[in-house]
Wavefront OBJ file of the C-alpha trace (Angstrom):
o trace
v 18.363 19.421 13.392
v 16.889 19.560 9.932
v 17.656 17.887 6.628
v 17.272 18.659 2.947
v 16.068 16.015 0.543
v 17.218 15.675 -3.060
v 15.348 18.839 -3.959
v 17.323 21.464 -2.036
v 14.239 23.667 -1.852
v 12.476 21.197 0.433
v 13.255 21.180 4.138
v 12.387 18.256 6.423
v 12.467 18.653 10.183
v 13.588 16.972 12.365
v 16.506 15.157 10.731
v 15.629 11.465 10.893
v 18.350 10.101 8.622
v 20.139 8.401 11.513
v 17.044 6.854 13.075
v 17.601 3.229 14.000
v 15.155 0.522 12.972
v 12.666 -0.861 15.452
v 12.644 -4.431 16.737
v 10.366 -6.319 16.727
v 8.467 -5.048 13.657
v 5.674 -2.571 14.262
v 2.222 -4.007 13.608
v 0.293 -1.407 11.621
v -3.358 -0.896 10.879
v -3.987 1.496 7.975
v -7.108 3.635 7.624
v -7.821 5.251 4.256
v -10.715 6.797 2.355
v -9.193 7.388 -1.066
v -6.439 6.449 -3.493
v -3.999 5.058 -0.948
v -0.764 6.520 -2.330
v 0.567 7.112 1.176
v -0.366 3.540 2.061
v 1.735 2.366 -0.882
v 4.616 4.576 0.255
v 4.569 2.701 3.568
v 4.542 -0.626 1.731
v 7.576 0.429 -0.300
v 9.431 1.661 2.780
v 8.886 -1.720 4.415
v 10.029 -3.555 1.277
v 13.164 -1.364 1.021
v 14.085 -1.916 4.667
v 13.525 1.728 5.600
v 10.719 0.825 7.997
v 10.661 -2.276 10.162
v 6.937 -2.958 10.191
v 4.127 -5.186 8.987
v 0.743 -4.006 7.738
v -1.887 -6.173 9.361
v -5.011 -4.709 7.777
v -6.324 -1.825 5.681
v -9.672 -0.371 6.728
v -11.546 1.807 4.243
v -14.941 3.526 4.465
v -15.519 4.484 0.838
v -16.649 1.598 -1.392
v -14.887 3.188 -4.389
v -11.597 3.795 -2.570
v -8.649 2.777 -4.742
v -6.692 1.783 -1.640
v -8.539 -1.534 -1.706
v -6.992 -2.447 -5.061
v -3.545 -1.328 -3.919
v -3.779 -3.457 -0.784
v -5.009 -6.492 -2.681
v -2.031 -6.156 -5.034
v 0.218 -6.763 -2.019
v -2.077 -9.430 -0.543
v -2.803 -7.286 2.504
v -6.209 -7.892 4.133
v -8.824 -5.197 3.599
v -12.008 -4.499 5.560
v -14.773 -2.192 4.394
v -16.614 -0.408 7.210
v -19.290 1.954 5.944
v -19.737 4.940 8.277
v -23.163 5.525 6.730
v -24.471 2.472 8.536
v -23.783 3.957 11.974
v -25.962 6.643 13.530
v -23.326 7.466 16.142
v -19.667 8.170 15.415
v -18.773 6.292 18.585
v -20.389 3.097 17.308
v -18.474 3.425 14.050
v -15.215 3.832 15.950
v -16.017 0.860 18.210
v -16.248 -1.310 15.096
v -12.978 0.054 13.725
v -11.131 -0.610 16.980
v -12.552 -4.124 17.136
v -11.292 -4.891 13.628
v -7.867 -3.391 14.295
v -7.507 -5.433 17.476
v -8.688 -8.594 15.739
v -5.956 -8.222 13.128
v -3.286 -7.536 15.742
v -2.539 -3.894 14.924
v -0.510 -2.067 17.576
v -0.325 1.263 15.743
v -2.863 3.024 13.536
v -1.874 5.160 10.549
v -4.441 7.403 8.862
v -3.490 7.895 5.213
v -6.209 10.170 3.917
v -8.907 9.130 6.394
v -11.757 11.571 5.862
v -13.657 11.061 9.100
v -13.381 12.793 12.473
v -12.606 10.291 15.202
v -14.018 10.106 18.725
v -12.616 9.316 22.150
v -13.402 5.664 21.444
v -10.518 5.509 18.960
v -8.178 7.421 21.249
v -8.973 5.097 24.155
v -8.404 2.056 21.965
v -5.003 3.294 20.758
v -3.753 5.986 23.158
v -0.880 7.977 21.597
v -0.661 5.358 18.845
v -2.690 6.949 16.062
v -0.764 8.833 13.377
v -2.163 11.148 10.717
v -0.657 12.999 7.748
v -1.989 16.389 6.691
v -1.075 18.489 3.613
v -0.041 21.701 5.383
v 2.464 22.963 7.901
v 0.278 22.663 10.964
v -1.049 24.537 12.841
v -1.759 26.442 9.616
v -4.601 25.364 7.315
v -6.327 22.676 9.336
v -9.228 20.641 8.017
v -10.261 19.977 4.448
v -8.896 21.698 1.327
v -5.626 22.623 3.018
v -3.865 23.160 -0.315
v -6.649 25.434 -1.513
v -6.413 27.342 1.768
v -2.678 27.854 1.318
v -3.089 29.197 -2.220
v -5.921 31.480 -1.158
v -3.773 32.874 1.654
v -0.941 33.502 -0.841
v 1.673 31.991 1.459
v 5.144 31.434 0.046
v 5.784 28.161 1.905
v 3.467 25.312 2.805
v 4.100 21.584 3.163
v 2.922 18.560 5.099
v 2.834 17.364 8.684
v 2.743 13.968 10.360
v 1.258 14.166 13.840
v -0.294 12.160 16.614
v -4.084 12.312 16.545
v -6.111 14.125 19.188
v -9.797 14.953 19.496
v -9.306 18.395 17.977
v -8.902 18.073 14.217
v -5.276 18.281 12.992
v -4.023 19.404 16.397
v -2.058 16.530 17.927
v 1.653 16.483 18.720
v 3.740 17.150 15.610
v 6.245 14.421 14.702
v 7.746 15.456 11.355
v 7.174 18.271 8.869
v 8.370 18.988 5.333
v 8.305 22.527 3.977
v 7.456 22.985 0.296
v 7.759 26.313 -1.559
v 4.698 27.696 -3.301
v 5.632 28.656 -6.859
v 4.132 31.693 -8.620
v 2.335 29.573 -11.207
v 1.155 26.830 -8.844
v -2.346 25.437 -9.133
v -4.071 23.211 -6.605
v -3.051 20.193 -8.666
v 0.629 21.088 -9.079
v 1.134 22.156 -5.484
v -0.713 19.143 -4.129
v 1.432 16.838 -6.256
v 4.668 18.295 -4.850
v 3.369 18.149 -1.297
v 2.339 14.544 -1.807
v 5.876 13.650 -2.896
v 7.096 14.837 0.490
v 4.288 13.006 2.300
v 5.600 9.766 0.830
v 9.064 10.569 2.201
v 8.240 11.685 5.717
v 5.369 9.343 6.623
v 7.446 6.134 6.959
v 10.087 8.070 8.905
v 7.458 9.518 11.211
v 5.994 6.086 11.960
v 9.403 4.909 13.113
v 10.133 8.003 15.196
v 6.690 7.937 16.834
v 7.277 4.385 18.005
v 10.702 5.397 19.330
v 9.196 8.288 21.276
v 6.545 5.998 22.746
v 9.196 3.464 23.768
v 11.298 6.146 25.464
v 8.271 7.370 27.417
v 7.449 3.868 28.605
v 11.061 3.347 29.684
v 10.989 6.535 31.762
v 7.714 5.493 33.409
v 8.980 2.021 34.273
l 1 2 3 4 5 6 7 8 9 10 11 12 13 14 15 16 17 18 19 20 21 22 23 24 25 26 27 28 29 30 31 32 33 34 35 36 37 38 39 40 41 42 43 44 45 46 47 48 49 50 51 52 53 54 55 56 57 58 59 60 61 62 63 64 65 66 67 68 69 70 71 72 73 74 75 76 77 78 79 80 81 82 83 84 85 86 87 88 89 90 91 92 93 94 95 96 97 98 99 100 101 102 103 104 105 106 107 108 109 110 111 112 113 114 115 116 117 118 119 120 121 122 123 124 125 126 127 128 129 130 131 132 133 134 135 136 137 138 139 140 141 142 143 144 145 146 147 148 149 150 151 152 153 154 155 156 157 158 159 160 161 162 163 164 165 166 167 168 169 170 171 172 173 174 175 176 177 178 179 180 181 182 183 184 185 186 187 188 189 190 191 192 193 194 195 196 197 198 199 200 201 202 203 204 205 206 207 208 209 210 211 212 213 214 215 216 217 218 219 220 221
């Protein structure tokens, strides 16, 4: 099933309005490289009772990332790990996993993480790494997804929350929101409307991903 949000031009699929809360709270580790607006959307969802979770740590790799200030505002621990100090991506990911484990994170959420991960991360958190991407995957993977959509002159784009795999923006899709492309859209205006939907679907997707994982474990046991 699908659902419409307050803007009846935006379609979210699947319909997660009846999703039950998780118990005990999910222990989240956030990874971000930029402003951290999606991080703050998660914080608000937790505060509003829409997501039963705790954010254990925020890891950022850009010294100027605004997410640090947002996290500090909520007294959430932050750790800066500079990828430039690591010759091998695997060594960088080993450090990230070590920090996440040290802070007790059970799930990892990438909210604008601008680095390609390695098998080290996937082994550390198998099927427990979530990413959000500003397109309707599998269309417009990689960087500048909004620019790609405008260049292709598509009439509909959107955003996708998915599980992370080795191939960029190719893991199992959890939730998507479709956003119409307006005739006078620019990169800025379209990106802003997509980002509004990211803030809506990301907390829902975190909850549904944990539910899916729990169901799979129950079937195995």
